[in-house]
C-alpha positions in Angstrom: 18.8 64.6 22.9 18.0 61.4 21.2 14.7 61.6 19.4 12.0 58.9 19.2 12.8 57.9 15.6 16.5 57.1 16.5 15.3 55.0 19.4 12.8 53.1 17.3 15.4 52.5 14.6 17.8 51.1 17.2 15.1 48.7 18.5 14.3 47.5 15.0 18.0 46.8 14.2 18.4 45.0 17.6 15.3 42.9 16.9 16.5 42.0 13.4 19.8 40.9 14.7 18.3 38.7 17.4 16.0 37.1 14.9 19.0 36.4 12.5 21.1 34.9 15.3 18.5 32.9 17.3 15.9 31.9 14.7 16.1 28.7 12.7 17.6 28.8 9.2 14.8 29.0 6.6 15.1 26.3 4.0 13.6 27.2 0.6 10.7 25.0 -0.6 11.6 22.2 -3.0 11.0 22.5 -6.7 7.6 22.1 -8.1 7.4 19.3 -10.7 5.5 19.8 -13.9 5.2 16.6 -16.0 4.3 17.3 -19.7 2.7 14.3 -21.4 0.3 13.3 -24.1 -1.9 10.4 -25.3 0.1 10.1 -28.6 3.1 11.4 -30.3 3.3 14.2 -32.8 1.4 16.8 -30.7 4.3 19.0 -29.9 4.7 17.8 -26.3 8.5 18.3 -26.3 8.2 21.8 -27.7 5.8 22.7 -24.9 8.0 21.3 -22.3 11.2 23.1 -23.6 9.5 26.5 -24.1 7.6 26.3 -20.8 11.0 25.8 -19.1 12.5 28.8 -21.0 9.4 30.9 -20.2 9.7 30.2 -16.5 13.4 31.0 -16.6 12.5 34.3 -18.2 10.4 35.0 -15.1 13.6 34.6 -12.9 12.8 31.1 -11.9 15.5 28.4 -11.8 14.5 25.5 -13.9 15.6 22.0 -14.6 14.3 20.3 -17.7 14.4 16.5 -17.7 14.1 14.5 -20.9 12.1 11.5 -19.8 11.1 10.1 -23.1 11.4 6.3 -23.2 12.7 6.3 -26.7 15.2 8.7 -28.2 14.8 12.1 -26.6 14.9 15.2 -28.7 15.2 18.1 -26.2 19.0 18.5 -26.9 18.3 18.8 -30.6 15.6 21.3 -30.1 17.8 23.7 -28.1 21.1 23.2 -29.9 22.8 20.9 -27.4 24.8 17.8 -27.9 25.0 15.5 -24.9 26.4 12.0 -24.8 26.1 11.3 -21.1 22.7 10.8 -19.6 21.1 9.6 -16.3 21.8 6.0 -17.0 25.5 6.7 -16.7 24.8 8.3 -13.2 23.0 5.1 -12.2 26.0 2.9 -13.3 28.4 5.2 -11.6 30.2 6.2 -14.7 29.3 9.9 -14.2 27.9 12.1 -11.4 24.7 14.1 -12.0 26.6 17.3 -12.2 28.7 15.9 -15.1 25.7 15.1 -17.3 23.7 18.3 -16.7 23.7 20.5 -19.9 23.5 24.3 -19.7 20.5 25.2 -21.8 18.9 28.5 -23.1 18.3 31.3 -20.6 20.1 29.4 -17.9 17.9 26.3 -17.7 19.6 23.0 -16.8 18.9 20.1 -19.1 19.2 16.5 -17.9 19.2 13.9 -20.8 18.0 10.4 -20.4 15.8 11.0 -17.3 13.9 7.8 -18.1 17.0 6.1 -16.6 15.4 6.6 -13.2 13.6 3.3 -13.8 16.9 1.5 -13.5 17.4 2.7 -9.9 14.9 0.1 -8.6 17.2 -2.7 -9.8 20.3 -1.3 -8.1 21.7 -2.2 -4.7 20.4 -0.1 -1.8 23.7 1.9 -1.4 23.6 2.8 -5.0 20.0 3.8 -4.9 20.8 6.1 -1.9 23.6 7.7 -3.7 21.8 8.4 -6.9 18.7 9.5 -5.0 20.8 11.9 -2.9 22.1 13.6 -6.1 18.6 13.8 -7.6 17.2 15.3 -4.3 19.9 17.9 -4.5 18.8 18.7 -8.0 15.3 19.2 -6.6 16.5 21.5 -3.9 18.5 23.7 -6.2 15.7 24.7 -8.6 12.3 26.4 -8.3 10.8 24.1 -11.0 11.5 20.7 -12.5 9.9 20.3 -15.9 9.7 16.7 -17.1 9.1 15.8 -20.7 7.6 12.3 -20.7 6.5 9.7 -23.3 3.0 8.8 -23.9 1.0 8.9 -20.6 -0.8 5.7 -21.5 2.4 3.8 -21.0 2.5 2.1 -17.6 6.1 3.2 -16.9 5.3 6.9 -17.7 2.2 6.8 -15.5 4.5 6.3 -12.4 6.4 9.5 -13.3 3.1 11.4 -13.8 1.6 10.1 -10.6 4.5 11.6 -8.5 4.4 15.1 -10.1 2.7 18.2 -8.7 1.1 19.1 -12.0 0.4 16.9 -15.1 0.0 18.9 -18.3 -1.8 16.7 -20.9 -1.2 18.1 -24.4 -3.5 17.5 -27.2 -4.2 18.9 -30.7 -7.7 19.4 -32.3 -7.4 16.1 -34.1 -10.1 13.7 -32.8 -7.6 10.9 -32.3 -5.4 13.1 -30.2 -8.4 14.3 -28.0 -9.4 10.6 -27.5 -5.9 9.6 -26.5 -5.6 12.6 -24.2 -8.8 11.5 -22.4 -7.3 8.0 -22.1 -4.3 9.5 -20.4 -6.5 11.4 -18.0 -8.5 8.3 -17.3 -5.3 6.4 -16.4 -4.6 9.0 -13.7 -8.1 9.6 -12.4 -7.5 7.6 -9.2 -4.3 9.4 -8.2 -5.3 11.7 -5.2 -4.3 15.4 -5.0 -2.9 15.4 -8.5 -3.5 18.6 -10.5 -4.4 17.5 -14.1 -4.5 20.2 -16.7 -5.2 19.9 -20.5 -3.5 22.1 -23.1 -4.6 22.4 -26.7 -1.6 22.8 -29.1 -1.6 23.8 -32.8 -5.0 25.5 -32.4 -6.7 27.7 -35.0 -8.7 29.9 -32.6 -9.7 30.4 -29.0 -13.2 29.2 -29.8 -11.9 25.9 -31.1 -9.7 25.5 -28.0 -12.7 26.2 -25.7 -14.9 23.6 -27.4 -12.2 20.9 -27.0 -11.4 21.7 -23.4 -15.1 21.9 -22.5 -15.6 18.5 -24.0 -12.7 16.9 -22.1 -13.8 18.6 -18.9 -17.4 17.5 -19.1 -16.5 13.9 -20.1 -14.0 13.6 -17.3 -16.4 15.0 -14.8 -19.4 12.8 -15.8 -17.6 9.5 -16.4 -14.5 9.7 -14.2 -15.7 12.0 -11.4 -12.5 13.9 -11.9 -12.1 17.7 -12.4 -9.6 18.7 -15.1 -8.3 22.2 -15.3 -7.8 24.3 -18.4 -4.1 25.2 -19.2 -5.3 27.2 -22.3 -4.0 26.8 -25.8 -1.1 27.4 -28.1 -2.0 28.8 -31.6 -0.6 27.5 -34.8 2.5 29.6 -35.5 5.0 29.4 -38.5 7.7 30.3 -36.0 7.6 26.8 -34.5 9.0 24.9 -37.5 11.6 27.7 -38.1 12.7 27.2 -34.5 13.2 23.5 -35.1 15.3 24.2 -38.1 17.5 26.7 -36.2 17.6 24.4 -33.1 16.3 27.1 -30.8 13.3 27.3 -28.6 10.6 29.5 -30.4 10.3 31.5 -27.2 14.0 32.6 -27.6 13.7 33.1 -31.3 10.9 35.6 -30.9 9.4 36.1 -27.5 6.6 38.3 -28.9 5.3 35.7 -31.4 1.7 34.3 -30.8 3.0 30.9 -29.7 5.6 32.5 -27.4 3.1 34.7 -25.8 0.9 31.6 -25.1 3.8 29.9 -23.4 4.5 33.0 -21.3 0.9 32.9 -20.1 1.2 29.2 -19.3 4.4 29.8 -17.3 2.5 32.5 -15.3 -0.2 30.0 -14.6 2.3 27.4 -13.4 4.0 29.9 -11.2 0.7 30.9 -9.7 -0.2 27.3 -9.0 3.1 26.8 -7.2 2.1 29.6 -4.9 -1.5 28.5 -4.3 -1.2 24.7 -4.1 0.7 22.7 -1.4 3.5 20.5 -2.8 2.8 16.8 -2.9 6.1 15.7 -1.6 9.7 15.0 -3.0 9.3 13.9 -6.6 12.3 11.7 -7.1 11.7 9.8 -3.9 8.1 9.2 -4.8 9.2 7.9 -8.3 11.8 5.6 -6.7 9.2 4.2 -4.3 6.7 3.5 -7.1 9.2 1.6 -9.2 10.5 -0.3 -6.2 7.0 -1.5 -5.4 6.5 -2.7 -9.0 9.8 -4.5 -8.8 8.8 -6.3 -5.6 
């Protein structure tokens, strides 16, 4: 005699089989884009972008890291890679996107010369569709896209930032750095639904970081009518210059160091934001549209 448990198990198996056969295929959500920027150079922005990508990968996230600096990018140097081909060669048709992607630490994918996206607006429409299709595939294949940009005050960089899900504005305790970080936030204040966060790098204490973040938040709220979230801080750590010399991310060199633990905490925050906030839309398509409008 068949017992009730056996009957129930059969019903469950049957139901699961029907759902798998009849139900629509579930498409994974597109990658969330984190744009790391600053008001001035020399604040450790590229270090933050690289080690954030590595920290997300350590959390079992698939990550693509784009070097979008307008000048000479340094991400390949920081993680011991040597890449000649970049996104500009994809735009010209000399290489496909898969051919320029570099395998980075802990399985991250590094795309050099991402600032070459600006050249797409000057291409014929068929070329634009082809390159955009490859970029969209890149977005579909990853959980996160981390973009290392140039200074956020530059008008070209602002178009990248305005298309991202999260903009991480990096500053140091230096007064000029804080002022320039605020200028970057001001340039983005009118962009709707954009999550802007401030991160204090090379900080001596949590109290110092808290004072700086409070100052930026109050000023942004009072004069821009814009809320700015706190992404925390990264303490000064002798491991960072050692990592540069060894051409390794400091989170790989010692994941238990003070700076590494801070990046791990930042990665958890970014992962939680990806769960709690709705995506703003496809990143590469939005960037292309913004540059196309400027060209027109």
